[in-house]
C-alpha positions in Angstrom: 0.0 0.0 0.0 1.3 3.4 -1.0 1.7 5.7 2.0 2.9 9.3 2.0 3.2 11.0 5.4 4.0 14.7 5.7 5.4 16.4 8.7 7.1 19.7 9.6 4.3 22.2 9.3 3.4 24.8 11.8 2.9 28.4 12.5 5.6 30.9 11.5 5.9 34.7 11.1 6.2 36.3 7.7 9.8 36.0 6.6 10.3 32.8 8.5 11.3 29.4 7.3 10.0 25.8 7.6 11.2 22.5 6.3 8.6 20.0 5.3 9.2 16.2 5.0 7.3 13.4 3.3 8.1 9.8 4.3 7.2 7.4 1.5 6.5 3.7 1.8 4.8 0.9 -0.1 6.5 1.6 -3.4 10.0 2.0 -4.9 10.5 5.7 -4.1 13.5 6.2 -6.4 11.4 5.1 -9.4 9.0 8.0 -9.2 9.0 11.7 -9.7 7.5 13.5 -6.7 5.7 16.7 -6.1 4.4 19.1 -3.4 0.9 20.5 -3.8 -0.9 23.0 -1.5 -4.5 23.9 -0.8 -5.4 27.1 0.8 -8.8 27.5 2.6 -11.6 27.9 0.1 -9.3 27.3 -2.9 -8.5 24.5 -5.2 -5.2 22.6 -5.1 -2.1 24.4 -6.4 0.9 22.6 -7.7 4.0 24.0 -5.9 7.1 22.0 -6.9 8.4 18.8 -8.4 11.6 16.8 -8.5 12.6 14.0 -10.9 13.5 10.5 -9.8 17.2 11.1 -9.1 16.8 14.6 -7.8 18.7 16.1 -10.7 15.8 18.2 -12.0 13.6 20.5 -10.0 10.6 22.6 -11.0 8.7 25.4 -9.2 5.6 27.4 -9.5 6.3 31.1 -10.2 4.7 32.0 -6.8 7.5 30.1 -4.9 10.5 30.3 -7.2 13.5 31.6 -5.4 12.0 31.0 -2.0 11.3 27.2 -1.9 13.7 24.3 -2.5 12.6 20.8 -3.2 14.9 17.8 -2.6 14.8 14.1 -2.0 16.8 11.4 -0.2 16.2 8.2 -2.0 18.2 6.2 0.6 15.7 7.4 3.2 12.6 7.4 1.0 11.9 11.0 1.9 10.9 14.1 0.0 11.6 17.6 1.4 10.5 21.1 0.9 12.6 23.9 2.3 10.5 27.1 2.5 12.2 30.4 3.2 10.9 34.0 3.2 7.4 32.8 3.9 4.5 35.0 3.1 0.9 35.0 4.4 -0.2 33.8 1.0 1.8 30.6 1.6 -0.7 29.6 4.3 -2.1 26.3 3.2 -2.3 22.5 3.7 0.8 21.1 2.0 0.6 17.7 0.5 3.1 15.3 -0.9 2.1 13.7 -4.2 3.5 10.9 -6.3 4.3 12.0 -9.8 5.9 15.0 -11.4 5.9 17.4 -14.4 6.5 14.9 -17.1 4.8 11.9 -15.5 1.8 13.8 -14.0 0.3 13.1 -10.6 -1.1 9.6 -10.3 -3.6 10.1 -7.5 -1.5 9.1 -4.5 -1.4 11.9 -2.0 -0.6 12.2 1.7 -2.9 13.7 4.3 -1.0 16.9 4.4 0.7 19.2 6.9 -0.6 22.6 7.8 1.5 25.7 7.3 0.3 29.0 8.7 2.1 32.2 8.1 0.9 35.0 10.4 2.2 37.7 12.6 
């Protein structure tokens, strides 16, 4: 069974940083592109970032480019999202998803971790 479990969310002030993690199990993690998606209250899902299978290629939404960094550790079956210079508009539920830019998301998502940016 595919499992994706996010952690690392919390409340932070504008300009602060957080590092999200996604622990993957039930599949060969290194064989899949992976993504982060977020959903703000009252809005639809927004794709945030993706990384290819070996971590060599990364992709970002314009809204987070230059502030967020996606990475992965295939030995630990873990996906990361380093978020710096956080803004109030980054407040959302952040979900880890299997799939990426070329492969597309395949419908496997985690439950998400809440990020709230507020003073």
